[in-house]
C-alpha positions in Angstrom: -45.7 10.7 113.4 -46.6 14.2 113.5 -49.9 15.4 115.1 -51.9 17.4 112.7 -54.9 18.2 114.5 -58.3 16.4 115.3 -59.8 16.4 111.7 -56.9 14.4 110.4 -56.7 12.1 113.2 -60.2 11.2 113.8 -61.6 12.2 110.2 -62.9 8.7 109.5 -65.2 9.1 112.6 -66.4 12.5 111.8 -69.6 13.2 109.7 -68.3 16.1 108.0 -69.2 17.0 104.3 -66.5 16.4 101.4 -66.2 20.2 100.8 -64.7 20.7 104.3 -61.2 22.5 104.2 -59.1 21.5 107.2 -58.8 24.5 109.4 -56.5 23.6 112.3 -54.5 25.1 115.2 -53.4 21.5 116.3 -56.1 21.5 118.6 -57.1 18.2 121.0 -54.5 15.7 122.1 -54.9 17.2 125.7 -53.5 15.2 128.7 -55.5 12.8 130.9 -53.9 13.8 134.1 -54.0 11.5 137.1 -55.3 13.1 140.1 -54.4 10.8 143.1 -54.2 13.6 145.7 -57.5 14.9 144.9 -59.0 11.3 145.1 -57.7 10.8 148.5 -59.2 14.0 149.4 -62.6 12.5 148.7 -61.7 9.8 151.3 -62.4 6.8 149.2 -60.4 4.6 146.8 -60.7 5.2 143.2 -58.9 6.1 140.2 -59.4 9.7 139.2 -58.3 11.5 135.8 -58.6 15.3 134.9 -59.1 15.6 131.0 -57.6 18.9 130.9 -59.1 20.7 128.0 -57.7 24.1 129.1 -54.4 23.3 127.1 -56.2 23.6 123.8 -54.9 26.4 121.6 -57.2 29.1 122.8 -57.4 27.7 126.3 -60.9 25.7 126.2 -62.6 22.6 124.8 -64.2 24.8 122.4 -61.6 24.4 119.8 -62.5 21.0 119.2 -65.8 21.9 117.7 -64.6 25.2 116.2 -62.1 23.4 113.9 -64.8 21.4 112.6 -67.4 24.1 112.0 -64.8 26.6 110.7 -63.4 24.1 108.4 -66.8 23.4 107.0 -67.7 27.0 106.5 -64.3 27.5 104.9 -64.9 24.7 102.5 -68.1 26.1 101.4 -66.4 29.7 101.1 -68.4 31.4 104.0 -67.1 34.8 104.4 -68.3 35.6 107.9 -69.0 33.3 111.0 -71.2 34.4 114.1 -71.7 33.2 117.6 -73.3 34.3 120.9 -71.1 33.5 123.9 -70.2 33.7 127.4 -66.4 34.0 126.2 -65.0 30.9 125.5 -66.8 30.2 122.2 -66.1 33.9 121.3 -62.4 33.4 121.7 -62.4 30.2 119.7 -64.5 31.4 116.8 -62.2 34.5 116.5 -59.0 32.4 116.5 -60.1 29.7 113.8 -61.9 32.6 111.8 -58.4 34.5 111.9 -56.9 31.1 110.6 -59.1 30.8 107.9 -59.1 34.4 106.9 -62.7 34.8 107.6 -64.6 37.7 109.5 -66.0 36.9 112.9 -68.8 38.3 114.9 -69.4 37.6 118.5 -72.2 38.7 120.7 -71.7 38.7 124.4 -73.9 39.6 127.4 -72.7 43.0 128.7 -70.7 42.9 131.7 -71.0 39.2 132.0 -67.8 37.7 130.3 -64.6 37.3 132.0 -61.8 39.4 131.2 -59.5 36.7 129.8 -62.1 35.5 127.4 -63.3 38.7 126.1 -59.3 39.7 125.7 -59.1 36.5 123.4 -61.9 37.5 121.1 -60.6 40.9 120.8 -56.8 39.8 120.3 -57.9 37.5 117.5 -59.9 40.1 115.7 -63.3 39.5 116.1 -66.2 42.2 115.9 -67.4 42.0 119.4 -70.9 43.1 120.1 -72.2 43.6 123.7 -76.1 43.0 124.3 -78.3 44.5 127.1 -79.5 40.9 127.8 -78.5 37.4 128.5 -76.6 34.8 126.7 -80.0 33.2 125.6 -80.9 36.7 124.2 -77.7 36.8 122.3 -78.2 33.2 120.7 -81.9 34.2 119.7 -80.5 36.9 118.0 -77.5 35.2 116.1 -79.9 32.4 115.1 -82.2 34.8 113.4 -79.6 36.7 111.7 -77.8 33.8 110.2 -81.3 32.7 108.9 -81.7 36.0 107.2 -78.3 36.7 105.9 -75.4 34.4 104.5 -73.4 34.2 107.7 -72.4 30.9 109.3 -73.6 30.4 112.9 -70.9 28.5 114.8 -72.8 28.0 118.1 -73.2 24.5 119.4 -76.5 24.1 117.4 -74.1 23.6 114.5 -74.0 20.0 114.1 -70.4 20.1 113.2 -69.5 21.5 116.5 -70.7 18.2 118.0 -68.5 16.3 115.3 -65.6 17.9 116.4 -66.0 18.0 120.1 -66.8 14.3 120.6 -63.2 13.5 119.8 -62.4 14.0 123.4 -64.3 10.9 124.2 -62.1 9.2 121.7 -59.0 10.3 123.3 -60.1 9.2 126.7 -60.7 5.8 125.5 -57.3 5.8 123.4 -55.5 6.7 126.5 -57.1 4.5 129.0 -57.6 1.4 126.7 -61.4 1.9 127.3 -64.0 4.0 128.4 -64.0 5.3 132.0 -66.9 4.2 134.6 -67.8 7.6 135.1 -67.5 10.6 133.3 -68.1 14.1 135.3 -68.6 17.0 133.1 -70.0 20.7 133.6 -73.1 21.5 131.6 -73.9 25.0 130.4 -75.4 25.2 126.8 -75.2 21.4 126.8 -73.5 20.8 123.8 -70.4 19.3 125.4 -72.3 16.5 127.4 -74.3 15.8 124.1 -70.8 15.4 122.3 -69.1 13.3 124.7 -72.0 10.7 124.8 -72.0 10.7 121.0 -68.4 9.9 120.9 -68.7 7.1 123.7 -71.5 5.5 121.6 -69.6 5.6 118.5 -66.5 4.1 120.1 -68.5 1.5 121.5 -70.1 0.5 118.4 -66.9 0.8 116.3 -64.5 -0.6 119.0 -66.3 -2.5 121.9 -65.5 -0.1 124.6 -67.8 0.3 127.3 -70.2 2.9 128.0 -69.8 5.3 131.0 -72.3 6.5 133.5 -72.2 10.3 132.8 -72.6 12.9 135.6 -73.6 16.3 134.5 -73.3 19.3 136.7 -74.8 22.7 136.5 -74.6 25.7 138.8 -77.4 26.2 141.2 -78.1 29.9 139.9 -78.2 28.3 136.1 -79.7 25.0 136.4 -82.6 24.7 134.2 -82.0 21.1 133.6 -82.2 20.5 137.1 -85.2 22.8 137.9 -87.2 21.4 134.8 -87.8 24.9 133.3 -85.8 27.9 131.9 -84.0 30.4 134.2 -84.7 33.8 133.1 -82.0 35.6 134.8 -79.0 33.1 135.3 -76.4 33.8 137.9 -73.3 32.1 138.9 -69.8 32.8 139.3 -69.1 30.2 136.8 -69.6 32.4 133.7 -69.0 29.7 131.2 -72.3 27.8 132.2 -74.3 30.8 133.0 -77.0 29.9 130.7 -80.6 29.5 131.3 -82.0 28.0 128.2 -79.6 25.5 126.9 -79.8 24.8 123.2 -79.2 21.0 123.7 -81.1 20.6 126.8 -83.2 17.7 125.8 -80.0 15.9 124.5 -78.1 16.3 127.7 -81.0 14.9 129.7 -81.1 11.7 127.2 -77.3 11.4 127.7 -77.7 11.3 131.4 -80.6 9.1 131.4 -79.3 6.6 128.9 -75.8 6.3 130.6 -77.7 5.6 134.0 -76.2 9.0 135.4 -77.9 12.1 136.1 -77.7 16.0 136.1 -77.3 17.6 139.5 -76.4 21.3 140.6 -73.8 22.7 142.9 -73.5 26.2 144.7 -71.0 28.8 143.6 -69.2 28.2 147.0 -68.8 24.3 146.1 -67.4 25.1 142.9 -64.9 27.8 144.3 -63.8 25.3 147.0 -63.2 22.6 144.1 -61.2 24.9 142.0 -59.0 25.6 145.1 -58.6 21.9 145.9 -57.7 21.0 142.4 -55.0 23.7 142.1 -53.6 23.3 145.7 -53.5 19.3 145.6 -52.8 18.7 141.9 -51.1 21.8 140.4 -54.0 22.1 137.9 -55.6 25.6 137.7 -59.1 25.7 135.7 -61.7 28.4 135.5 -64.6 28.1 137.8 -67.2 26.3 135.5 -64.4 23.7 134.7 -64.7 22.1 138.1 -68.5 21.8 138.4 -68.2 18.1 137.3 -65.8 17.6 140.3 -67.8 19.5 142.6 -70.7 17.5 141.7 -68.8 14.2 142.1 -67.7 15.4 145.6 -71.2 16.4 146.6 -72.8 13.3 145.7 -69.9 11.1 147.3 -70.3 13.2 150.7 -74.1 12.8 150.5 -74.0 9.2 150.0 -75.8 9.3 146.6 -72.9 7.9 144.7 -70.0 5.6 145.7 -67.0 5.9 143.6 -65.0 3.2 145.3 -63.2 1.1 142.9 -64.1 3.0 139.8 -62.3 4.8 137.2 -63.5 8.4 136.8 -62.6 11.1 134.5 -63.5 14.7 135.3 -63.6 17.2 132.1 -62.1 20.5 133.1 -63.2 22.6 130.1 -61.0 26.0 130.5 -57.7 27.1 131.8 -57.6 29.2 134.8 -56.3 32.2 133.0 -59.6 32.4 131.2 -61.0 34.1 134.5 -58.0 35.0 136.7 -60.1 37.8 138.3 -61.9 35.3 140.4 -58.6 34.3 142.2 -56.7 37.7 142.6 -60.0 39.4 144.1 -59.9 37.4 147.0 -56.1 37.6 147.4 -55.8 41.3 148.0 -52.0 42.5 147.9 -48.8 40.4 148.3 -46.9 41.2 151.3 -44.1 43.8 150.9 -40.8 43.5 152.6 -37.1 45.1 152.8 -34.8 43.9 150.1 -32.6 42.0 152.7 -32.5 38.4 153.8 -33.2 39.1 157.4 -36.8 40.4 156.4 -37.3 37.4 154.2 -36.3 35.0 157.1 -38.9 36.8 159.4 -41.8 36.0 157.0 -41.3 32.6 155.7 -39.3 30.7 158.4 
């Protein structure tokens, strides 16, 4: 049977209005990759899987929610969509708007968006506007203008984004035959953790699958849910979660609490260390924010606050490494140059 995208596959589980007109890039259906080498690196015996969302059409998990949000907008004949973004939402909104022949406008914090993400938004034809402020300032602006003018807001406060994004929880259950014991996930604006919990709850009610413990992880420089208050000037190498006032913060805290999990924070060094380990041990390259969940799991394992032994754990990796290649190349320098003969090659590799 041909795969025709998330809305067609999981439409009966999605609360979308009748006027929805499906706009799809065949998103979803991303692999759940076993990661035995990384699990061994943790030093304990458990089953670890990577839900590699970087293999969605625009390279991040945002495509799941965007197919739903833009499909709804297209169905009611909206002519323009708008979003605030640290990068991935911008690229995704622009791509799906292009597919629907709708104008897209994206607001980004000046100088705070990784090159690979900005390039995507430009390539898909978005009108890109930089603001001299934070993501949170940009979100306030797009909310205000969408309330004032007939422009469709497609950030994660749009309820249809949540409907689309919860499909990843369905896919995990369908692949494993059940929900995992633990789900580790990065937390930025908190729409994704909210979506996963909604999806697992829906499958639990419909199919009797178990409910996982959810471990949400923020970066220490942008950890309002850990600190208990907004962060006015969030800073972290993990640009995708550099958010100081998450729009769905309360729902994220509820998801962690209801599941018996928690939300914790990791340093930039811990994030970059885990990015290197995942790529070097498993051949999976993701952007820095994507490994926040894994870094949090590793931290809690090492400090004795969590024992993963015997459990099935899924770590959600939200975006491809090509989204933010600069973080890798900056630390590499320049490749060694040799003469074009085999003796020179033997000297440097043997």
